[in-house]
C-alpha positions as CSV (number, residue, x, y, z in Angstrom):
1,M,-29.1,21.5,-10.0
2,N,-28.8,19.1,-12.9
3,L,-25.9,19.7,-15.3
4,P,-26.6,20.0,-19.0
5,P,-26.1,16.6,-20.8
6,L,-23.3,18.1,-22.9
7,A,-21.4,19.1,-19.8
8,V,-21.8,15.6,-18.3
9,R,-20.6,14.0,-21.5
10,L,-17.6,16.3,-21.7
11,A,-16.7,15.5,-18.1
12,R,-16.9,11.8,-18.8
13,I,-14.7,12.2,-21.8
14,V,-12.1,14.2,-19.8
15,V,-12.1,11.6,-17.0
16,L,-11.8,8.7,-19.5
17,A,-8.9,10.5,-21.3
18,V,-7.1,11.1,-18.0
19,I,-7.5,7.4,-17.0
20,I,-6.3,6.2,-20.4
21,A,-3.3,8.6,-20.3
22,I,-2.3,7.4,-16.8
23,G,-2.7,3.8,-17.8
24,L,-0.7,4.1,-21.0
25,F,2.1,6.0,-19.3
26,N,2.4,3.4,-16.5
27,L,2.3,0.5,-18.9
28,F,4.9,2.1,-21.2
29,Q,7.2,2.8,-18.2
30,A,6.8,-0.8,-17.0
31,V,7.6,-2.4,-20.3
32,T,10.6,-0.2,-21.1
33,N,11.9,0.0,-17.5
34,W,11.3,-3.3,-15.8
35,T,14.2,-2.8,-13.3
36,L,13.0,-4.3,-10.0
37,S,15.1,-1.5,-8.4
38,D,13.1,-1.4,-5.2
39,A,13.6,-5.2,-4.8
40,G,17.3,-4.5,-4.4
41,A,16.7,-3.2,-0.9
42,Y,14.9,-6.5,0.0
43,W,17.7,-8.6,-1.5
44,Q,20.4,-6.6,0.3
45,A,18.6,-6.9,3.6
46,A,18.3,-10.7,3.2
47,M,21.9,-10.9,2.4
48,R,22.8,-9.0,5.5
49,L,20.8,-11.5,7.5
50,R,22.7,-14.3,5.9
51,E,26.0,-12.7,6.6
52,D,25.1,-11.8,10.2
53,E,25.3,-8.0,9.5
54,P,22.9,-5.3,10.8
55,L,19.5,-5.5,9.2
56,Y,18.8,-1.8,9.6
57,V,21.8,0.1,8.2
58,A,23.0,2.9,10.5
59,G,23.5,6.3,9.0
60,A,22.0,5.5,5.6
61,S,20.4,8.4,3.8
62,A,16.6,8.3,3.2
63,N,17.0,7.4,-0.4
64,A,20.0,5.0,-0.1
65,P,19.4,1.8,-2.1
66,E,20.4,-0.3,0.9
67,I,17.8,1.2,3.3
68,Y,15.3,-1.3,4.7
69,R,12.1,0.2,6.1
70,Y,10.0,-2.9,6.9
71,A,9.5,-5.3,9.8
72,P,12.2,-8.1,10.0
73,W,9.8,-10.9,9.0
74,F,9.8,-9.7,5.4
75,A,13.6,-9.7,5.2
76,W,13.7,-13.2,6.5
77,A,11.0,-14.2,4.0
78,T,13.3,-12.9,1.3
79,V,16.3,-15.0,2.3
80,P,15.2,-18.0,0.2
81,F,15.3,-15.8,-2.9
82,T,19.0,-15.1,-2.4
83,F,19.8,-18.8,-3.0
84,L,18.5,-18.5,-6.5
85,P,20.3,-17.0,-9.5
86,V,19.5,-13.3,-9.6
87,A,17.6,-13.5,-12.9
88,L,15.5,-16.4,-11.7
89,A,14.7,-14.7,-8.4
90,G,13.7,-11.5,-10.3
91,A,11.4,-13.5,-12.6
92,V,9.7,-15.3,-9.7
93,W,9.3,-12.0,-7.8
94,S,7.8,-10.3,-10.9
95,V,5.3,-13.1,-11.4
96,M,4.3,-12.9,-7.7
97,L,3.7,-9.1,-8.0
98,L,1.8,-9.4,-11.3
99,G,-0.3,-12.2,-9.8
100,A,-1.0,-10.0,-6.7
101,S,-2.0,-7.1,-8.9
102,A,-4.5,-9.3,-10.7
103,L,-5.9,-10.6,-7.5
104,A,-6.3,-7.1,-6.1
105,L,-8.4,-6.2,-9.1
106,V,-10.7,-9.2,-8.9
107,P,-13.3,-7.5,-6.6
108,L,-13.4,-4.5,-8.9
109,W,-13.7,-6.7,-11.9
110,Q,-16.6,-8.7,-10.3
111,A,-18.3,-5.4,-9.5
112,R,-17.9,-4.4,-13.2
113,A,-16.1,-1.2,-12.1
114,W,-14.3,-1.1,-15.5
115,L,-13.0,2.4,-15.2
116,L,-11.5,1.6,-11.8
117,V,-9.9,-1.5,-13.2
118,A,-8.5,0.6,-16.1
119,L,-7.2,3.2,-13.6
120,F,-5.7,1.0,-10.9
121,G,-4.5,-1.9,-13.0
122,P,-1.8,-0.1,-14.9
123,I,-0.6,1.6,-11.7
124,L,-0.2,-1.7,-10.0
125,V,1.7,-3.1,-13.0
126,G,3.9,0.0,-13.0
127,I,4.9,-0.4,-9.4
128,S,5.5,-4.2,-10.0
129,A,8.1,-3.1,-12.6
130,V,10.3,-1.6,-9.9
131,G,9.8,-4.7,-7.7
132,N,8.0,-2.9,-4.8
133,V,6.0,-5.1,-2.5
134,H,3.0,-2.8,-2.7
135,P,0.8,-5.0,-5.0
136,L,1.0,-7.8,-2.4
137,L,0.0,-5.4,0.3
138,I,-3.0,-4.1,-1.7
139,A,-4.1,-7.7,-2.7
140,A,-4.1,-8.7,1.0
141,L,-6.2,-5.7,1.9
142,M,-8.6,-6.0,-1.0
143,L,-9.3,-9.7,-0.4
144,G,-9.1,-9.7,3.4
145,V,-9.9,-6.4,5.1
146,D,-13.6,-7.1,5.7
147,R,-13.3,-10.8,6.3
148,R,-12.4,-12.7,9.5
149,S,-8.8,-12.4,8.3
150,G,-9.1,-8.6,8.2
151,P,-7.0,-7.8,11.3
152,L,-4.2,-10.0,9.9
153,A,-4.4,-8.3,6.5
154,V,-4.2,-4.8,8.0
155,A,-1.4,-5.9,10.4
156,L,0.7,-7.3,7.6
157,A,0.2,-4.1,5.6
158,A,1.2,-2.1,8.6
159,S,4.3,-4.2,9.1
160,L,5.4,-3.2,5.6
161,K,4.2,0.5,5.2
162,I,3.1,1.4,8.9
163,F,0.4,3.8,7.9
164,P,-2.1,1.2,6.8
165,L,-2.6,0.7,10.5
166,L,-4.9,3.7,10.3
167,L,-7.4,1.4,8.6
168,A,-8.1,-0.1,12.0
169,L,-10.0,3.1,12.7
170,V,-12.8,1.6,10.7
171,Y,-13.0,-1.3,13.1
172,A,-13.0,1.3,16.0
173,G,-15.8,3.3,14.4
174,R,-17.8,0.2,13.9
175,R,-17.2,-0.8,17.6
176,Q,-15.6,-4.0,16.4
177,W,-13.3,-4.0,19.4
178,I,-12.1,-7.5,19.1
179,R,-11.0,-6.9,15.5
180,L,-9.4,-3.6,16.5
181,A,-7.5,-5.2,19.3
182,A,-6.4,-8.1,17.1
183,T,-5.1,-5.7,14.5
184,V,-3.0,-3.8,17.0
185,V,-1.7,-6.9,18.7
186,L,-0.7,-8.6,15.4
187,A,0.9,-5.4,14.1
188,A,2.9,-5.1,17.4
189,A,3.9,-8.7,17.2
190,L,5.1,-8.4,13.6
191,W,7.2,-5.3,14.5
192,A,8.5,-6.6,17.9
193,P,11.5,-8.5,16.5
194,A,12.8,-5.2,15.2
195,L,13.8,-4.4,18.8
196,A,16.4,-7.2,18.6
197,Y,18.3,-5.1,16.0
198,D,20.2,-1.9,16.5
199,L,17.8,1.0,15.7
200,S,19.8,3.7,17.4
201,E,21.0,5.4,14.2
202,Y,18.3,4.3,11.9
203,T,17.0,7.2,9.8
204,T,13.4,8.3,10.0
205,D,13.9,11.0,7.4
206,P,11.2,10.5,4.7
207,G,13.6,11.9,2.1
208,Q,12.1,14.0,-0.7
209,A,8.7,14.3,0.8
210,T,6.0,15.0,-1.8
211,S,3.0,15.0,0.5
212,L,1.4,17.3,3.1
213,Y,4.2,16.2,5.4
214,E,6.2,19.2,4.0
215,V,3.7,21.5,5.7
216,P,3.3,20.2,9.2
217,I,0.3,22.3,10.3
218,I,-1.8,21.3,7.3
219,Y,-0.5,17.7,7.5
220,F,-1.7,17.3,11.1
221,V,-4.9,19.2,10.7
222,L,-6.0,17.2,7.6
223,G,-4.8,14.0,9.2
224,G,-6.9,14.7,12.3
225,L,-9.9,15.5,10.1
226,G,-9.3,12.2,8.2
227,V,-9.3,10.3,11.5
228,G,-12.5,12.0,12.6
229,A,-14.2,11.3,9.3
230,T,-13.1,7.7,9.3
231,L,-14.6,7.2,12.8
232,A,-17.8,9.0,11.9
233,L,-18.3,7.2,8.6
234,A,-17.0,3.8,9.6
235,A,-20.4,2.2,9.8
236,T,-21.5,3.6,6.4
237,R,-20.7,2.5,2.9
238,W,-18.0,5.3,3.0
239,G,-16.0,3.8,5.9
240,W,-13.3,2.2,3.9
241,L,-13.0,5.1,1.5
242,A,-12.5,7.5,4.4
243,G,-10.0,5.1,6.0
244,S,-8.0,4.6,2.9
245,A,-8.1,8.4,2.2
246,T,-6.8,9.0,5.7
247,V,-3.9,6.6,5.0
248,V,-3.0,8.5,1.8
249,L,-3.2,11.9,3.5
250,S,-0.9,10.6,6.3
251,L,1.9,9.2,4.1
252,P,5.1,11.3,4.6
253,R,6.1,10.2,1.1
254,L,3.3,10.3,-1.5
255,L,3.8,8.6,-4.9
256,L,1.3,7.9,-7.6
257,Y,0.9,4.2,-6.7
258,D,-0.2,5.2,-3.2
259,I,-3.6,6.1,-4.6
260,T,-4.3,2.4,-4.9
261,Y,-5.2,2.4,-1.2
262,L,-8.4,4.0,-2.4
263,M,-9.3,0.8,-4.1
264,L,-10.6,-0.3,-0.6
265,G,-13.4,2.2,-0.7
266,A,-14.2,1.9,-4.4
267,L,-16.7,-1.0,-4.2
268,P,-20.4,-0.8,-3.7
269,A,-21.6,-1.4,-0.2
270,R,-22.8,-4.9,-1.0
271,Q,-19.2,-5.8,-1.8
272,R,-18.0,-4.8,1.7
273,R,-19.7,-7.0,4.2
274,V,-18.0,-8.8,7.1
275,T,-18.0,-12.5,6.5
């Protein structure tokens, strides 16, 4: 059944208004609150490595500023920043995050998906303002997930946020067994050095969960349905959308910027070919 032209126009206006509102809010927050607060956890982790202290702080609460949730390689990669003045290190990190945000948007820009650029761009800028590594993660996935470097891109993302490993289900659904195996092996290799550190008292509490994790039955049922849908749709143009949606559904802590995972499934099929 075709909707009346007026209803279609009104729907478009509402969608556009929501996108503009989200964008303006994120840009305003970024400009007025460029704190790089999340980067403090990376800095403190790097300093602990320099001072031969535990990388994973025992007994820290889920929202403690010193908590470090990533694979060790990222903390070691952060160590050089600690030899710079704090202001300079913050400026360099900000430029890197903004650059990664721009790179992540390039495929959408090339596809002339202007509304998606308008939606996701300000969100990436907003998360850059708090210094979170997320834009680098999204850029790696957007530019690499369907290329030969795809397994490495997914493994790197999984070494930072774990749940992007579910994107490997797309490889499984496509019967790309070598890519699937490479992803799992690389992710395991990136996480393996964590075993050299004391993890006995490391908190796995997600903190103030704002996702389906708060309702375990729904969380696991929908997560399972997402896995099934990803495997079933992997070989179609909807494969990456299903995979990225499954990642979002599976996150124990869901924040606005997490919807940027959906960027992976936002391109036309011609933009998502293995090269």
